[in-house]
C-alpha positions as CSV (number, residue, x, y, z in Angstrom):
1,X,63.4,66.3,-66.4
2,X,60.2,64.9,-67.7
3,X,61.7,61.4,-67.7
4,X,62.6,61.8,-64.0
5,X,59.0,62.9,-63.2
6,X,57.6,59.8,-65.0
7,X,60.0,57.5,-63.0
8,X,58.9,59.2,-59.7
9,X,55.2,58.8,-60.7
10,X,55.5,55.2,-61.6
11,X,57.3,54.5,-58.3
12,X,54.6,56.3,-56.3
13,X,51.9,54.2,-58.0
14,X,53.7,51.0,-57.3
15,X,54.1,52.0,-53.7
16,X,50.4,52.7,-53.4
17,X,49.5,49.3,-55.1
18,X,51.9,47.5,-52.7
19,X,50.4,49.2,-49.7
20,X,46.8,48.3,-50.8
21,X,47.7,44.6,-51.5
22,X,49.3,44.4,-48.0
23,X,46.2,45.8,-46.4
24,X,44.0,43.2,-48.2
25,X,46.3,40.4,-47.1
26,X,46.3,41.7,-43.5
27,X,42.5,42.3,-43.1
28,X,40.4,40.1,-45.4
29,X,36.7,40.8,-45.6
30,X,34.7,38.5,-43.2
31,X,31.5,37.1,-44.7
32,X,28.6,36.5,-42.2
33,X,28.3,32.8,-41.0
34,X,25.2,30.9,-41.9
35,X,23.2,29.6,-38.8
36,X,21.3,26.3,-39.4
37,X,18.3,25.9,-37.0
38,X,16.9,22.4,-36.7
39,X,13.1,22.1,-36.6
40,X,11.7,21.2,-33.2
41,X,11.2,17.4,-32.8
42,X,7.7,16.2,-32.1
43,X,7.5,14.0,-29.0
44,X,5.1,11.1,-29.4
45,X,2.8,10.5,-26.4
46,X,3.3,7.3,-24.4
47,X,1.1,4.5,-25.7
48,X,0.4,1.4,-23.6
49,X,-2.0,-1.6,-23.6
50,X,-4.6,-2.3,-20.8
51,X,-8.1,-3.4,-20.1
52,X,-11.4,-2.1,-18.7
53,X,-12.4,-3.3,-15.3
54,X,-14.9,-2.4,-12.5
55,X,-13.8,0.4,-10.2
56,X,-15.0,-1.5,-7.2
57,X,-13.8,-4.9,-5.8
58,X,-13.9,-8.1,-7.9
59,X,-15.3,-11.1,-6.0
60,X,-14.7,-14.8,-7.0
61,X,-17.7,-16.9,-6.2
62,X,-16.9,-20.5,-5.6
63,X,-18.9,-23.7,-5.4
64,X,-19.6,-25.3,-1.9
65,X,-17.2,-27.9,-0.6
66,X,-18.0,-28.3,3.1
67,X,-19.7,-31.6,3.7
68,X,-19.3,-32.7,0.1
69,X,-17.3,-35.7,-1.3
70,X,-16.4,-33.4,-4.2
71,X,-17.3,-30.1,-5.8
72,X,-20.8,-30.3,-7.2
73,X,-21.5,-29.6,-10.8
74,X,-23.5,-26.5,-12.0
75,X,-27.0,-27.6,-12.9
76,X,-28.6,-24.3,-13.8
77,X,-27.2,-20.8,-14.6
78,X,-29.6,-17.8,-14.3
79,X,-27.2,-15.0,-15.4
80,X,-24.8,-14.3,-18.3
81,X,-21.6,-12.2,-18.5
82,X,-22.2,-8.5,-18.4
83,X,-25.5,-8.8,-16.6
84,X,-26.3,-6.5,-13.7
85,X,-27.2,-8.3,-10.4
86,X,-28.6,-7.4,-7.0
87,X,-27.6,-8.6,-3.5
88,X,-29.3,-11.9,-2.6
89,X,-30.1,-12.8,-6.2
90,X,-29.8,-16.5,-7.1
91,X,-27.1,-16.8,-9.8
92,X,-26.8,-20.6,-10.2
93,X,-27.9,-24.0,-8.8
94,X,-25.7,-27.1,-8.2
95,X,-26.6,-30.7,-9.0
96,X,-26.5,-31.8,-5.3
97,X,-29.6,-29.7,-4.5
98,X,-32.2,-32.4,-5.3
99,X,-30.5,-34.9,-3.1
100,X,-30.3,-32.4,-0.3
101,X,-34.0,-31.6,-0.6
102,X,-34.8,-35.3,-0.3
103,X,-32.6,-35.6,2.8
104,X,-34.3,-32.6,4.5
105,X,-37.7,-34.1,3.9
106,X,-36.6,-37.4,5.3
107,X,-35.1,-35.9,8.5
108,X,-38.2,-33.8,9.0
109,X,-40.4,-36.9,8.8
110,X,-38.1,-38.6,11.3
111,X,-38.4,-35.6,13.6
112,X,-42.2,-35.7,13.4
113,X,-42.2,-39.4,14.3
114,X,-39.8,-39.0,17.2
115,X,-41.8,-36.1,18.5
116,X,-44.9,-38.2,18.5
117,X,-43.1,-41.1,20.2
118,X,-41.7,-38.8,22.9
119,X,-45.1,-37.5,23.6
120,X,-46.5,-41.0,24.1
121,X,-43.5,-42.1,26.2
122,X,-43.9,-39.0,28.5
123,X,-47.5,-39.9,29.2
124,X,-46.6,-43.6,29.7
125,X,-43.8,-42.7,32.2
126,X,-46.3,-40.5,34.1
127,X,-48.8,-43.4,34.3
128,X,-46.2,-45.9,35.4
129,X,-44.8,-43.5,38.0
130,X,-48.3,-43.0,39.5
131,X,-48.9,-46.7,39.4
132,X,-45.6,-47.4,41.2
133,X,-46.6,-44.9,44.0
134,X,-49.8,-47.0,44.5
135,X,-47.8,-50.2,44.3
136,X,-49.4,-51.3,41.1
137,X,-46.1,-51.2,39.1
138,X,-42.5,-51.8,40.0
139,X,-39.9,-49.0,40.3
140,X,-37.7,-50.9,37.8
141,X,-40.3,-50.7,35.1
142,X,-40.7,-47.0,35.7
143,X,-36.9,-46.5,35.2
144,X,-36.9,-48.6,32.0
145,X,-39.7,-46.3,30.6
146,X,-37.7,-43.2,31.5
147,X,-34.6,-44.6,29.8
148,X,-36.6,-45.2,26.7
149,X,-37.8,-41.7,26.8
150,X,-34.3,-40.3,27.2
151,X,-33.1,-42.4,24.2
152,X,-36.0,-41.0,22.1
153,X,-35.1,-37.4,23.1
154,X,-31.5,-38.0,22.2
155,X,-32.5,-39.3,18.8
156,X,-34.7,-36.3,18.3
157,X,-31.8,-33.9,19.2
158,X,-29.5,-35.7,16.7
159,X,-32.2,-35.5,14.0
160,X,-32.6,-31.8,14.7
161,X,-28.8,-31.3,14.3
162,X,-28.9,-33.3,11.0
163,X,-31.7,-31.1,9.8
164,X,-29.8,-27.9,10.5
165,X,-26.7,-29.2,8.8
166,X,-28.8,-30.2,5.7
167,X,-30.4,-26.8,5.6
168,X,-27.0,-25.2,5.6
169,X,-25.9,-27.5,2.8
170,X,-29.2,-26.8,0.9
171,X,-28.6,-23.0,1.2
172,X,-25.1,-23.6,-0.3
173,X,-26.5,-25.6,-3.2
174,X,-27.5,-22.4,-4.8
175,X,-25.1,-19.5,-5.6
176,X,-26.4,-16.1,-4.5
177,X,-24.8,-12.7,-5.0
178,X,-23.5,-11.1,-1.8
179,X,-23.5,-7.6,-3.4
180,X,-25.1,-5.4,-6.0
181,X,-22.9,-5.4,-9.1
182,X,-22.1,-6.9,-12.4
183,X,-21.3,-10.4,-13.7
184,X,-17.8,-10.1,-15.1
185,X,-16.8,-13.7,-16.1
186,X,-18.4,-17.1,-15.9
187,X,-15.8,-19.9,-15.4
188,X,-18.2,-23.0,-15.1
189,X,-21.1,-23.7,-17.5
190,X,-24.0,-26.0,-16.9
191,X,-22.8,-29.6,-16.4
192,X,-19.2,-28.5,-15.5
193,X,-17.5,-28.9,-12.2
194,X,-16.0,-25.6,-11.0
195,X,-12.2,-25.5,-10.7
196,X,-9.9,-23.3,-8.7
197,X,-11.2,-20.2,-10.5
198,X,-14.7,-20.7,-8.9
199,X,-18.0,-20.4,-10.7
200,X,-17.9,-16.8,-11.7
201,X,-16.3,-13.4,-11.0
202,X,-18.6,-10.4,-10.1
203,X,-17.7,-6.7,-9.8
204,X,-18.9,-4.6,-6.9
205,X,-19.6,-1.7,-9.2
206,X,-20.8,-1.0,-12.7
207,X,-18.5,2.0,-12.9
208,X,-15.6,1.1,-15.2
209,X,-12.0,2.3,-15.1
210,X,-9.0,1.3,-17.1
211,X,-5.9,-0.5,-15.8
212,X,-3.0,0.2,-18.1
213,X,0.4,-1.5,-18.2
214,X,3.1,1.1,-18.9
215,X,6.6,-0.1,-19.8
216,X,9.1,0.8,-17.0
217,X,11.1,2.8,-19.6
218,X,8.1,5.1,-20.1
219,X,6.9,5.5,-16.5
220,X,8.9,8.7,-15.9
221,X,6.6,10.4,-18.4
222,X,3.4,9.5,-16.6
223,X,1.9,11.6,-13.8
224,X,-1.2,11.7,-11.7
225,X,-4.1,13.7,-13.3
226,X,-2.5,13.4,-16.7
227,X,-5.2,13.2,-19.4
228,X,-5.6,9.9,-21.3
229,X,-7.3,8.9,-24.5
230,X,-8.3,5.3,-25.0
231,X,-9.5,3.3,-28.0
232,X,-10.5,-0.4,-28.3
233,X,-7.8,-2.7,-29.6
234,X,-10.3,-4.9,-31.4
235,X,-13.2,-2.6,-32.1
236,X,-15.2,-3.2,-29.0
237,X,-16.5,0.4,-29.0
238,X,-16.3,3.2,-31.5
239,X,-14.2,6.4,-31.1
240,X,-12.3,7.2,-28.0
241,X,-12.8,7.2,-24.3
242,X,-11.5,10.1,-22.1
243,X,-10.0,9.7,-18.7
244,X,-7.2,10.8,-16.4
245,X,-4.5,9.1,-14.3
246,X,-5.6,8.5,-10.7
247,X,-3.0,6.1,-9.4
248,X,0.5,4.8,-10.4
249,X,1.5,1.5,-8.8
250,X,4.9,1.4,-7.0
251,X,5.5,-2.2,-8.2
252,X,7.2,-3.3,-11.4
253,X,5.8,-6.6,-12.6
254,X,5.6,-8.9,-15.6
255,X,3.1,-8.0,-18.3
256,X,-0.3,-9.5,-17.8
257,X,-2.5,-8.0,-20.6
258,X,-1.3,-9.6,-23.9
259,X,-1.6,-7.8,-27.2
260,X,-3.0,-9.4,-30.3
261,X,0.3,-8.6,-32.0
262,X,2.2,-11.9,-32.1
263,X,5.5,-9.9,-32.0
264,X,4.7,-8.3,-28.6
265,X,7.1,-8.8,-25.8
266,X,5.3,-11.1,-23.3
267,X,8.1,-10.9,-20.8
268,X,8.2,-7.1,-20.7
269,X,8.4,-5.4,-17.3
270,X,5.5,-3.0,-16.7
271,X,3.9,-0.7,-14.1
272,X,0.2,-0.6,-13.6
273,X,-1.5,2.8,-14.0
274,X,-5.2,3.3,-13.1
275,X,-7.2,5.6,-15.3
276,X,-10.6,7.0,-14.2
277,X,-13.0,7.5,-17.1
278,X,-15.3,10.5,-17.4
279,X,-19.0,10.1,-17.0
280,X,-19.9,9.8,-20.7
281,X,-17.1,7.2,-21.3
282,X,-18.2,5.2,-18.2
283,X,-21.7,5.0,-19.6
284,X,-20.6,3.8,-23.0
285,X,-18.5,0.8,-21.6
286,X,-20.4,0.0,-18.4
287,X,-20.9,-3.6,-19.5
288,X,-17.5,-4.2,-21.2
289,X,-15.3,-5.4,-18.4
290,X,-12.2,-7.1,-19.6
291,X,-12.1,-5.3,-22.9
292,X,-8.6,-4.6,-24.2
293,X,-7.8,-0.9,-24.8
294,X,-4.9,1.1,-26.1
295,X,-4.1,4.2,-24.0
296,X,-2.3,7.3,-25.1
297,X,-1.1,9.6,-22.3
298,X,-1.4,13.2,-23.5
299,X,1.4,15.6,-22.8
300,X,3.9,12.9,-21.9
């Protein structure tokens, strides 16, 4: 009897163990999955190269050519690059000026002589005309005197026209500023004959802005009113300038402002972006037109 109970107990234990093993196989314990969170990537702002330039128009002042066998050479320069100028200020003289002054004096002397001769001929014609009425002189002689007077008057008119032309050329023998502004770049020095670029470029305003060339691949990250920080590429000023985007050109063009980096892509396609500087930045660089800058567009 005891042996039968032992056998029944062992069988029951085996059954329990078998049921427990089956349950473990059917429903294994699930461990929680590990979630890996990547750190947020830092987006670098768009950086691009550009240069400072006047906010107003840029004028190219050329040497006179009308009435000249060739472009005259620069004989005197009164200004230098970066200098503020006023409307009507004489900026340079050309080497044809002395010759024109001499020609003006010669024609003026000729005019004085012709005027005197005309006055004498007028009185002479009056006397001969009166004498002809009294029969003391022939009508033919009176007509000859009148023809001489007409010729002198024609010479006087031609001399006056020559004088006016010489005065116009004389005025062009000196270069004057048509506006208040700033001398940006001088192309012809004393003794040189100006080429196709003219004598100098002047800006219509001393207020500076930056024109930045942004790669076409980055232009989608640029927007109007976007804040911009600028620094000099070659140490032309210390620290940074502050500004904001005021205009984005609709044209894609070839790069014009070249970097000092010899590995730079000179054939890159860019879009011009105009950046207005704040008042403090404008004051710092008011005489640094053409200076290369590196712009970083914030929040791009």
